[in-house]
PALOZA-558835 format. One record per residue (C-alpha): residue number from 1; residue in three letters; x, y, z. Coordinates in steps of 0.02 Angstrom, whole numbers, plus 50000, padded with zeros to 5 digits. Example, Ala and Ser with C-alpha at 12.3 -4.5 7.8 and 13.67 -1.06 7.14 Angstrom:
<sites>
@num 1 residuo Ala c1 50615 c2 49775 c3 50390
@num 2 residuo Ser c1 50684 c2 49947 c3 50357
</sites>
This chain:
<sites>
@num 1 residuo Unk c1 51684 c2 48416 c3 50881
@num 2 residuo Unk c1 51765 c2 48302 c3 50753
@num 3 residuo Unk c1 51698 c2 48277 c3 50575
@num 4 residuo Unk c1 51707 c2 48119 c3 50473
@num 5 residuo Unk c1 51776 c2 48195 c3 50311
@num 6 residuo Unk c1 51743 c2 48037 c3 50211
@num 7 residuo Unk c1 51561 c2 48034 c3 50264
@num 8 residuo Unk c1 51539 c2 48219 c3 50222
@num 9 residuo Unk c1 51619 c2 48191 c3 50052
@num 10 residuo Unk c1 51498 c2 48050 c3 50012
@num 11 residuo Unk c1 51349 c2 48160 c3 50059
@num 12 residuo Unk c1 51410 c2 48305 c3 49951
@num 13 residuo Unk c1 51440 c2 48194 c3 49800
@num 14 residuo Unk c1 51272 c2 48107 c3 49815
@num 15 residuo Unk c1 51141 c2 48171 c3 49692
@num 16 residuo Unk c1 50987 c2 48163 c3 49799
@num 17 residuo Unk c1 50876 c2 48254 c3 49674
@num 18 residuo Unk c1 50904 c2 48124 c3 49539
@num 19 residuo Unk c1 50855 c2 47987 c3 49660
@num 20 residuo Unk c1 50682 c2 48062 c3 49681
@num 21 residuo Unk c1 50538 c2 47973 c3 49592
@num 22 residuo Unk c1 50479 c2 48049 c3 49427
@num 23 residuo Unk c1 50310 c2 48095 c3 49501
@num 24 residuo Unk c1 50389 c2 48204 c3 49635
@num 25 residuo Unk c1 50507 c2 48288 c3 49511
@num 26 residuo Unk c1 50358 c2 48324 c3 49399
@num 27 residuo Unk c1 50268 c2 48406 c3 49546
@num 28 residuo Unk c1 50419 c2 48517 c3 49580
@num 29 residuo Unk c1 50442 c2 48567 c3 49397
@num 30 residuo Unk c1 50256 c2 48602 c3 49371
@num 31 residuo Unk c1 50280 c2 48767 c3 49464
@num 32 residuo Unk c1 50387 c2 48834 c3 49321
@num 33 residuo Unk c1 50356 c2 48875 c3 49138
@num 34 residuo Unk c1 50404 c2 48745 c3 49009
@num 35 residuo Unk c1 50556 c2 48838 c3 48942
@num 36 residuo Unk c1 50636 c2 48831 c3 49114
@num 37 residuo Unk c1 50582 c2 48650 c3 49134
@num 38 residuo Unk c1 50663 c2 48597 c3 48969
@num 39 residuo Unk c1 50824 c2 48692 c3 49009
@num 40 residuo Unk c1 50831 c2 48614 c3 49183
@num 41 residuo Unk c1 50807 c2 48438 c3 49117
@num 42 residuo Unk c1 50957 c2 48459 c3 49001
@num 43 residuo Unk c1 51071 c2 48475 c3 49153
@num 44 residuo Unk c1 51060 c2 48292 c3 49196
@num 45 residuo Unk c1 51059 c2 48132 c3 49094
@num 46 residuo Unk c1 50937 c2 48062 c3 49221
@num 47 residuo Unk c1 50817 c2 48207 c3 49186
@num 48 residuo Unk c1 50846 c2 48221 c3 48999
@num 49 residuo Unk c1 50674 c2 48160 c3 48945
@num 50 residuo Unk c1 50573 c2 48205 c3 49101
@num 51 residuo Unk c1 50498 c2 48358 c3 49018
@num 52 residuo Unk c1 50415 c2 48247 c3 48887
@num 53 residuo Unk c1 50308 c2 48166 c3 49022
@num 54 residuo Unk c1 50254 c2 48320 c3 49119
@num 55 residuo Unk c1 50070 c2 48307 c3 49171
@num 56 residuo Unk c1 50057 c2 48497 c3 49192
@num 57 residuo Unk c1 50111 c2 48607 c3 49047
@num 58 residuo Unk c1 50138 c2 48791 c3 49083
@num 59 residuo Unk c1 50183 c2 48899 c3 48932
@num 60 residuo Unk c1 50228 c2 49084 c3 48947
@num 61 residuo Unk c1 50288 c2 49197 c3 48807
@num 62 residuo Unk c1 50379 c2 49326 c3 48912
@num 63 residuo Unk c1 50550 c2 49243 c3 48893
@num 64 residuo Unk c1 50539 c2 49243 c3 48703
@num 65 residuo Unk c1 50587 c2 49388 c3 48590
@num 66 residuo Unk c1 50438 c2 49362 c3 48475
@num 67 residuo Unk c1 50274 c2 49270 c3 48472
@num 68 residuo Unk c1 50323 c2 49162 c3 48320
@num 69 residuo Unk c1 50473 c2 49097 c3 48418
@num 70 residuo Unk c1 50359 c2 49060 c3 48566
@num 71 residuo Unk c1 50235 c2 48971 c3 48452
@num 72 residuo Unk c1 50377 c2 48867 c3 48378
@num 73 residuo Unk c1 50433 c2 48816 c3 48553
@num 74 residuo Unk c1 50255 c2 48768 c3 48604
@num 75 residuo Unk c1 50235 c2 48663 c3 48446
@num 76 residuo Unk c1 50402 c2 48578 c3 48482
@num 77 residuo Unk c1 50350 c2 48532 c3 48659
@num 78 residuo Unk c1 50180 c2 48467 c3 48606
@num 79 residuo Unk c1 50248 c2 48365 c3 48461
@num 80 residuo Unk c1 50379 c2 48280 c3 48571
@num 81 residuo Unk c1 50270 c2 48253 c3 48724
@num 82 residuo Unk c1 50241 c2 48073 c3 48775
@num 83 residuo Unk c1 50065 c2 48041 c3 48712
@num 84 residuo Unk c1 50045 c2 47896 c3 48834
@num 85 residuo Unk c1 50050 c2 48017 c3 48980
@num 86 residuo Unk c1 49887 c2 48096 c3 49035
@num 87 residuo Unk c1 49897 c2 48286 c3 49041
@num 88 residuo Unk c1 49796 c2 48356 c3 49186
@num 89 residuo Unk c1 49827 c2 48542 c3 49163
@num 90 residuo Unk c1 49879 c2 48661 c3 49023
@num 91 residuo Unk c1 49914 c2 48846 c3 49051
@num 92 residuo Unk c1 49948 c2 48965 c3 48906
@num 93 residuo Unk c1 50001 c2 49145 c3 48940
@num 94 residuo Unk c1 50053 c2 49250 c3 48792
@num 95 residuo Unk c1 50061 c2 49429 c3 48730
@num 96 residuo Unk c1 50053 c2 49481 c3 48549
@num 97 residuo Unk c1 49941 c2 49448 c3 48400
@num 98 residuo Unk c1 49915 c2 49261 c3 48412
@num 99 residuo Unk c1 49812 c2 49183 c3 48273
@num 100 residuo Unk c1 49657 c2 49077 c3 48300
@num 101 residuo Unk c1 49754 c2 48932 c3 48224
@num 102 residuo Unk c1 49884 c2 48943 c3 48363
@num 103 residuo Unk c1 49754 c2 48950 c3 48502
@num 104 residuo Unk c1 49651 c2 48813 c3 48421
@num 105 residuo Unk c1 49804 c2 48699 c3 48412
@num 106 residuo Unk c1 49836 c2 48718 c3 48598
@num 107 residuo Unk c1 49654 c2 48690 c3 48640
@num 108 residuo Unk c1 49642 c2 48540 c3 48524
@num 109 residuo Unk c1 49795 c2 48460 c3 48602
@num 110 residuo Unk c1 49727 c2 48488 c3 48777
@num 111 residuo Unk c1 49556 c2 48419 c3 48734
@num 112 residuo Unk c1 49625 c2 48267 c3 48642
@num 113 residuo Unk c1 49723 c2 48220 c3 48798
@num 114 residuo Unk c1 49572 c2 48234 c3 48913
@num 115 residuo Unk c1 49644 c2 48384 c3 49004
@num 116 residuo Unk c1 49546 c2 48426 c3 49162
@num 117 residuo Unk c1 49603 c2 48607 c3 49179
@num 118 residuo Unk c1 49641 c2 48735 c3 49043
@num 119 residuo Unk c1 49695 c2 48917 c3 49071
@num 120 residuo Unk c1 49721 c2 49037 c3 48925
@num 121 residuo Unk c1 49777 c2 49216 c3 48955
@num 122 residuo Unk c1 49804 c2 49328 c3 48803
@num 123 residuo Unk c1 49870 c2 49506 c3 48805
@num 124 residuo Unk c1 49873 c2 49571 c3 48625
@num 125 residuo Unk c1 49948 c2 49741 c3 48592
@num 126 residuo Unk c1 49800 c2 49795 c3 48487
@num 127 residuo Unk c1 49615 c2 49755 c3 48480
@num 128 residuo Unk c1 49592 c2 49602 c3 48371
@num 129 residuo Unk c1 49449 c2 49505 c3 48295
@num 130 residuo Unk c1 49339 c2 49407 c3 48411
@num 131 residuo Unk c1 49365 c2 49228 c3 48465
@num 132 residuo Unk c1 49223 c2 49115 c3 48410
@num 133 residuo Unk c1 49140 c2 49012 c3 48545
@num 134 residuo Unk c1 49152 c2 48862 c3 48427
@num 135 residuo Unk c1 49341 c2 48872 c3 48447
@num 136 residuo Unk c1 49323 c2 48783 c3 48614
@num 137 residuo Unk c1 49239 c2 48614 c3 48631
@num 138 residuo Unk c1 49281 c2 48470 c3 48748
@num 139 residuo Unk c1 49189 c2 48327 c3 48830
@num 140 residuo Unk c1 49321 c2 48303 c3 48966
@num 141 residuo Unk c1 49369 c2 48478 c3 49024
@num 142 residuo Unk c1 49311 c2 48521 c3 49200
@num 143 residuo Unk c1 49396 c2 48689 c3 49238
@num 144 residuo Unk c1 49419 c2 48826 c3 49108
@num 145 residuo Unk c1 49486 c2 49003 c3 49127
@num 146 residuo Unk c1 49492 c2 49117 c3 48975
@num 147 residuo Unk c1 49558 c2 49295 c3 48990
@num 148 residuo Unk c1 49587 c2 49396 c3 48832
@num 149 residuo Unk c1 49626 c2 49579 c3 48857
@num 150 residuo Unk c1 49556 c2 49693 c3 48721
@num 151 residuo Unk c1 49465 c2 49550 c3 48636
@num 152 residuo Unk c1 49288 c2 49488 c3 48613
@num 153 residuo Unk c1 49207 c2 49318 c3 48628
@num 154 residuo Unk c1 49104 c2 49308 c3 48470
@num 155 residuo Unk c1 48937 c2 49222 c3 48490
@num 156 residuo Unk c1 48849 c2 49291 c3 48338
@num 157 residuo Unk c1 48844 c2 49117 c3 48265
@num 158 residuo Unk c1 48728 c2 49067 c3 48408
@num 159 residuo Unk c1 48848 c2 48926 c3 48449
@num 160 residuo Unk c1 48867 c2 48906 c3 48638
@num 161 residuo Unk c1 49022 c2 48836 c3 48722
@num 162 residuo Unk c1 49020 c2 48647 c3 48711
@num 163 residuo Unk c1 49081 c2 48586 c3 48881
@num 164 residuo Unk c1 48962 c2 48454 c3 48949
@num 165 residuo Unk c1 49084 c2 48401 c3 49088
@num 166 residuo Unk c1 49135 c2 48577 c3 49140
@num 167 residuo Unk c1 49106 c2 48623 c3 49323
@num 168 residuo Unk c1 49204 c2 48787 c3 49339
@num 169 residuo Unk c1 49214 c2 48925 c3 49209
@num 170 residuo Unk c1 49294 c2 49097 c3 49218
@num 171 residuo Unk c1 49284 c2 49220 c3 49073
@num 172 residuo Unk c1 49366 c2 49392 c3 49077
@num 173 residuo Unk c1 49371 c2 49541 c3 48959
@num 174 residuo Unk c1 49234 c2 49490 c3 48837
@num 175 residuo Unk c1 49084 c2 49559 c3 48745
@num 176 residuo Unk c1 48936 c2 49439 c3 48754
@num 177 residuo Unk c1 48783 c2 49444 c3 48644
@num 178 residuo Unk c1 48698 c2 49274 c3 48645
@num 179 residuo Unk c1 48681 c2 49111 c3 48741
@num 180 residuo Unk c1 48850 c2 49039 c3 48791
@num 181 residuo Unk c1 48816 c2 48918 c3 48931
@num 182 residuo Unk c1 48666 c2 48808 c3 48892
@num 183 residuo Unk c1 48778 c2 48663 c3 48835
@num 184 residuo Unk c1 48877 c2 48672 c3 48998
@num 185 residuo Unk c1 48749 c2 48562 c3 49083
@num 186 residuo Unk c1 48859 c2 48520 c3 49235
@num 187 residuo Unk c1 48925 c2 48696 c3 49266
@num 188 residuo Unk c1 48922 c2 48739 c3 49451
@num 189 residuo Unk c1 49036 c2 48891 c3 49468
@num 190 residuo Unk c1 49034 c2 49034 c3 49343
@num 191 residuo Unk c1 49132 c2 49197 c3 49348
@num 192 residuo Unk c1 49112 c2 49338 c3 49220
@num 193 residuo Unk c1 49233 c2 49484 c3 49241
@num 194 residuo Unk c1 49258 c2 49646 c3 49144
@num 195 residuo Unk c1 49121 c2 49600 c3 49022
@num 196 residuo Unk c1 48985 c2 49689 c3 48927
@num 197 residuo Unk c1 48823 c2 49635 c3 48846
@num 198 residuo Unk c1 48778 c2 49707 c3 48676
@num 199 residuo Unk c1 48642 c2 49695 c3 48543
@num 200 residuo Unk c1 48513 c2 49606 c3 48652
@num 201 residuo Unk c1 48375 c2 49668 c3 48766
@num 202 residuo Unk c1 48377 c2 49510 c3 48872
@num 203 residuo Unk c1 48536 c2 49411 c3 48901
@num 204 residuo Unk c1 48500 c2 49234 c3 48964
@num 205 residuo Unk c1 48622 c2 49139 c3 49072
@num 206 residuo Unk c1 48551 c2 48963 c3 49057
@num 207 residuo Unk c1 48638 c2 48845 c3 49178
@num 208 residuo Unk c1 48529 c2 48707 c3 49255
@num 209 residuo Unk c1 48654 c2 48655 c3 49391
@num 210 residuo Unk c1 48740 c2 48820 c3 49430
@num 211 residuo Unk c1 48762 c2 48849 c3 49617
@num 212 residuo Unk c1 48880 c2 49000 c3 49621
@num 213 residuo Unk c1 48886 c2 49151 c3 49505
@num 214 residuo Unk c1 49004 c2 49300 c3 49513
@num 215 residuo Unk c1 48975 c2 49451 c3 49401
@num 216 residuo Unk c1 49110 c2 49585 c3 49414
@num 217 residuo Unk c1 49131 c2 49748 c3 49319
@num 218 residuo Unk c1 48994 c2 49711 c3 49193
@num 219 residuo Unk c1 48905 c2 49841 c3 49089
@num 220 residuo Unk c1 48739 c2 49831 c3 49001
@num 221 residuo Unk c1 48632 c2 49980 c3 49046
@num 222 residuo Unk c1 48492 c2 49934 c3 48925
@num 223 residuo Unk c1 48485 c2 49745 c3 48950
@num 224 residuo Unk c1 48398 c2 49630 c3 49073
@num 225 residuo Unk c1 48511 c2 49492 c3 49140
@num 226 residuo Unk c1 48401 c2 49338 c3 49155
@num 227 residuo Unk c1 48471 c2 49199 c3 49264
@num 228 residuo Unk c1 48390 c2 49035 c3 49217
@num 229 residuo Unk c1 48478 c2 48938 c3 49354
@num 230 residuo Unk c1 48355 c2 48849 c3 49469
@num 231 residuo Unk c1 48492 c2 48781 c3 49584
@num 232 residuo Unk c1 48584 c2 48947 c3 49607
@num 233 residuo Unk c1 48626 c2 48975 c3 49790
@num 234 residuo Unk c1 48761 c2 49109 c3 49793
@num 235 residuo Unk c1 48761 c2 49269 c3 49689
@num 236 residuo Unk c1 48899 c2 49400 c3 49695
@num 237 residuo Unk c1 48883 c2 49563 c3 49596
@num 238 residuo Unk c1 49024 c2 49691 c3 49595
@num 239 residuo Unk c1 49014 c2 49859 c3 49505
@num 240 residuo Unk c1 48890 c2 49806 c3 49370
@num 241 residuo Unk c1 48760 c2 49911 c3 49281
@num 242 residuo Unk c1 48604 c2 49823 c3 49214
@num 243 residuo Unk c1 48427 c2 49876 c3 49178
@num 244 residuo Unk c1 48365 c2 49733 c3 49286
@num 245 residuo Unk c1 48436 c2 49574 c3 49359
@num 246 residuo Unk c1 48312 c2 49430 c3 49359
@num 247 residuo Unk c1 48379 c2 49305 c3 49487
@num 248 residuo Unk c1 48301 c2 49138 c3 49539
@num 249 residuo Unk c1 48191 c2 49149 c3 49696
@num 250 residuo Unk c1 48283 c2 49011 c3 49790
@num 251 residuo Unk c1 48441 c2 49115 c3 49812
@num 252 residuo Unk c1 48516 c2 49097 c3 49987
@num 253 residuo Unk c1 48671 c2 49210 c3 49979
@num 254 residuo Unk c1 48687 c2 49380 c3 49897
@num 255 residuo Unk c1 48837 c2 49500 c3 49899
@num 256 residuo Unk c1 48829 c2 49667 c3 49811
@num 257 residuo Unk c1 48957 c2 49805 c3 49795
@num 258 residuo Unk c1 48921 c2 49946 c3 49675
@num 259 residuo Unk c1 48894 c2 50130 c3 49641
@num 260 residuo Unk c1 48704 c2 50122 c3 49633
@num 261 residuo Unk c1 48563 c2 50013 c3 49701
@num 262 residuo Unk c1 48536 c2 49860 c3 49593
@num 263 residuo Unk c1 48364 c2 49834 c3 49518
@num 264 residuo Unk c1 48281 c2 49663 c3 49535
@num 265 residuo Unk c1 48120 c2 49602 c3 49462
@num 266 residuo Unk c1 47988 c2 49618 c3 49597
@num 267 residuo Unk c1 47958 c2 49493 c3 49738
@num 268 residuo Unk c1 48093 c2 49369 c3 49688
@num 269 residuo Unk c1 48168 c2 49306 c3 49851
@num 270 residuo Unk c1 48092 c2 49201 c3 49989
@num 271 residuo Unk c1 48239 c2 49107 c3 50068
@num 272 residuo Unk c1 48386 c2 49228 c3 50082
@num 273 residuo Unk c1 48505 c2 49181 c3 50221
@num 274 residuo Unk c1 48658 c2 49295 c3 50207
@num 275 residuo Unk c1 48653 c2 49465 c3 50122
@num 276 residuo Unk c1 48790 c2 49597 c3 50109
@num 277 residuo Unk c1 48760 c2 49763 c3 50020
@num 278 residuo Unk c1 48884 c2 49906 c3 49997
@num 279 residuo Unk c1 48862 c2 50067 c3 49897
@num 280 residuo Unk c1 49025 c2 50161 c3 49877
@num 281 residuo Unk c1 48976 c2 50314 c3 49775
@num 282 residuo Unk c1 48841 c2 50409 c3 49867
@num 283 residuo Unk c1 48868 c2 50594 c3 49837
@num 284 residuo Unk c1 48849 c2 50719 c3 49978
@num 285 residuo Unk c1 48724 c2 50785 c3 50020
@num 286 residuo Unk c1 48621 c2 50625 c3 50001
@num 287 residuo Unk c1 48486 c2 50632 c3 49867
@num 288 residuo Unk c1 48306 c2 50580 c3 49894
@num 289 residuo Unk c1 48303 c2 50478 c3 49732
@num 290 residuo Unk c1 48450 c2 50374 c3 49796
@num 291 residuo Unk c1 48361 c2 50346 c3 49961
@num 292 residuo Unk c1 48204 c2 50287 c3 49868
@num 293 residuo Unk c1 48305 c2 50165 c3 49762
@num 294 residuo Unk c1 48393 c2 50101 c3 49918
@num 295 residuo Unk c1 48230 c2 50074 c3 50012
@num 296 residuo Unk c1 48158 c2 49982 c3 49862
@num 297 residuo Unk c1 48310 c2 49867 c3 49855
@num 298 residuo Unk c1 48302 c2 49830 c3 50042
@num 299 residuo Unk c1 48119 c2 49785 c3 50025
@num 300 residuo Unk c1 48165 c2 49655 c3 49893
@num 301 residuo Unk c1 48286 c2 49577 c3 50018
@num 302 residuo Unk c1 48152 c2 49558 c3 50152
@num 303 residuo Unk c1 48185 c2 49373 c3 50186
@num 304 residuo Unk c1 48367 c2 49399 c3 50240
@num 305 residuo Unk c1 48423 c2 49323 c3 50406
@num 306 residuo Unk c1 48599 c2 49394 c3 50415
@num 307 residuo Unk c1 48609 c2 49568 c3 50340
@num 308 residuo Unk c1 48765 c2 49677 c3 50319
@num 309 residuo Unk c1 48752 c2 49858 c3 50259
@num 310 residuo Unk c1 48889 c2 49986 c3 50243
@num 311 residuo Unk c1 48859 c2 50141 c3 50347
@num 312 residuo Unk c1 48828 c2 50251 c3 50194
@num 313 residuo Unk c1 48668 c2 50155 c3 50159
@num 314 residuo Unk c1 48605 c2 50187 c3 50335
@num 315 residuo Unk c1 48654 c2 50370 c3 50330
@num 316 residuo Unk c1 48570 c2 50394 c3 50160
@num 317 residuo Unk c1 48400 c2 50327 c3 50214
@num 318 residuo Unk c1 48418 c2 50416 c3 50383
@num 319 residuo Unk c1 48428 c2 50582 c3 50290
@num 320 residuo Unk c1 48246 c2 50562 c3 50235
@num 321 residuo Unk c1 48147 c2 50510 c3 50390
@num 322 residuo Unk c1 47979 c2 50550 c3 50308
@num 323 residuo Unk c1 48013 c2 50418 c3 50176
@num 324 residuo Unk c1 48048 c2 50287 c3 50309
@num 325 residuo Unk c1 47889 c2 50331 c3 50403
@num 326 residuo Unk c1 47788 c2 50284 c3 50248
@num 327 residuo Unk c1 47866 c2 50110 c3 50234
@num 328 residuo Unk c1 47843 c2 49968 c3 50356
@num 329 residuo Unk c1 47998 c2 49872 c3 50408
@num 330 residuo Unk c1 48024 c2 49735 c3 50276
@num 331 residuo Unk c1 48132 c2 49622 c3 50384
@num 332 residuo Unk c1 48041 c2 49494 c3 50492
@num 333 residuo Unk c1 48172 c2 49355 c3 50490
@num 334 residuo Unk c1 48329 c2 49449 c3 50544
@num 335 residuo Unk c1 48446 c2 49361 c3 50663
@num 336 residuo Unk c1 48581 c2 49496 c3 50650
@num 337 residuo Unk c1 48606 c2 49664 c3 50568
@num 338 residuo Unk c1 48787 c2 49721 c3 50541
@num 339 residuo Unk c1 48831 c2 49902 c3 50503
@num 340 residuo Unk c1 49000 c2 49907 c3 50416
@num 341 residuo Unk c1 49108 c2 50061 c3 50452
@num 342 residuo Unk c1 49265 c2 50000 c3 50365
@num 343 residuo Unk c1 49250 c2 50128 c3 50224
@num 344 residuo Unk c1 49201 c2 50268 c3 50344
@num 345 residuo Unk c1 49326 c2 50263 c3 50485
@num 346 residuo Unk c1 49286 c2 50437 c3 50551
@num 347 residuo Unk c1 49103 c2 50396 c3 50577
@num 348 residuo Unk c1 49124 c2 50239 c3 50681
@num 349 residuo Unk c1 49014 c2 50240 c3 50835
@num 350 residuo Unk c1 48886 c2 50367 c3 50772
@num 351 residuo Unk c1 48707 c2 50331 c3 50827
@num 352 residuo Unk c1 48583 c2 50263 c3 50701
@num 353 residuo Unk c1 48430 c2 50373 c3 50683
@num 354 residuo Unk c1 48270 c2 50311 c3 50765
@num 355 residuo Unk c1 48180 c2 50305 c3 50597
@num 356 residuo Unk c1 48318 c2 50200 c3 50516
@num 357 residuo Unk c1 48327 c2 50084 c3 50666
@num 358 residuo Unk c1 48139 c2 50056 c3 50662
@num 359 residuo Unk c1 48139 c2 50027 c3 50474
@num 360 residuo Unk c1 48275 c2 49896 c3 50487
@num 361 residuo Unk c1 48234 c2 49811 c3 50653
@num 362 residuo Unk c1 48054 c2 49845 c3 50705
@num 363 residuo Unk c1 47990 c2 49677 c3 50642
@num 364 residuo Unk c1 48143 c2 49583 c3 50709
@num 365 residuo Unk c1 48158 c2 49650 c3 50887
@num 366 residuo Unk c1 48270 c2 49508 c3 50946
@num 367 residuo Unk c1 48398 c2 49530 c3 50806
@num 368 residuo Unk c1 48575 c2 49573 c3 50859
@num 369 residuo Unk c1 48643 c2 49743 c3 50802
@num 370 residuo Unk c1 48829 c2 49733 c3 50764
@num 371 residuo Unk c1 48944 c2 49879 c3 50725
@num 372 residuo Unk c1 49093 c2 49820 c3 50620
@num 373 residuo Unk c1 49240 c2 49931 c3 50663
@num 374 residuo Unk c1 49374 c2 49989 c3 50541
</sites>
C-alpha cells in the first residue's frame, strides 16, 4: 500500500483543535480546573484569551501551595473575565482557613452574573466560625451545593437563605437551628447530609413547592422535624435520629434506612405508593421493644401499595408471634411485598413464619410475595 507523503504532511501540520468553534472548546475545557485552563490557553495564540470567556468556572486549591496564592489566582481570573459573557456555573473547592470575605466575593461575582449553578466545597483544617445564611442571596440561582467540613451554617440571626428562584439545594456538614428555607419559594429538591439540629424543640422545614427531600446522617434526638411541605411526594431518610418526624399526609414514596424504627406523628399517610424500609442494627437475640417499635412503624405505613422490607424486620417481628396475634394486618392496599435478603445472604430462602405472613398479607391476599436474592 502506497502513502501520499505530501497529503500526510498536510494533515500532521494542520491544527484541527484551533479550528474548532469557541463554544466547543469551552465545553472541552470546562471539565478542568481554571489553573489548567489558563495554562492550556497560553499554548496557542488562537486560544490566548479563551479562558476569559469561559461560561463554566471551576476553581480548585489543590495545585496551590497556600490558600492566599489560590485566592490571588481566583481574584485574577474574576477581574479579567469577560463581563459580557454569561456564566452558567461556578465551582469552588478549597482547603484551608478561607475568610468570609473570600467566599462572599466568589458568591457575589456568581450572583451578579446570573449564575444558574453554584457549588462550594470547603475543607478547613480546623473548626472555624459559622457561615451566616445572609452570606448567600441570589434571585437567579437555581442549583446550589454547599459542603463545609467542620463548619456550621449560622442561622441565629433568623435570616433564611434568600433564593427565590432556587429549585435544587444540597447542604452538607452543618448545624441548623432555625428556619432556612422559607424564602426558597420554588425549591423542589432538597438534600441535607451530615447535619444536626440544635437549640430548638421543633425544627421547621418550610418549603411550599418541595417535591423531593433527602435527609442523611442527621442527628437531633430531642427535636421534632416538622415538614411543612404540602407538595412533598418523595421522602428519603438515611441513618437519622429524631424524636419525631412530622411528614405531610400526601407522601407517595418513602425510603428509610437506619439503626432504629423511625417515629412518625400518628395517622399521617393515606396515599403511599412505594415504601422501602431497612433496619441494619438489630441485635441478636431480637428484643421485644424493637419488635413493638417495628410493628408501630408498619402500622403507620398501612396505605403502601409496593412494600420492601429487609429480612431482619421480618425475623424480628416473627420472634414475637404473640405480639402479632394482637394486631390486625394493617395493609389492605398491597400489590406486592418484597423481602430483601441482600444484607443476609446466608438466610436467603428461609420460610416466613405464619404469624408474620398473616400480619403482612392477610388483608391483601392477592399481593405478590417477592424474595429479593443477594
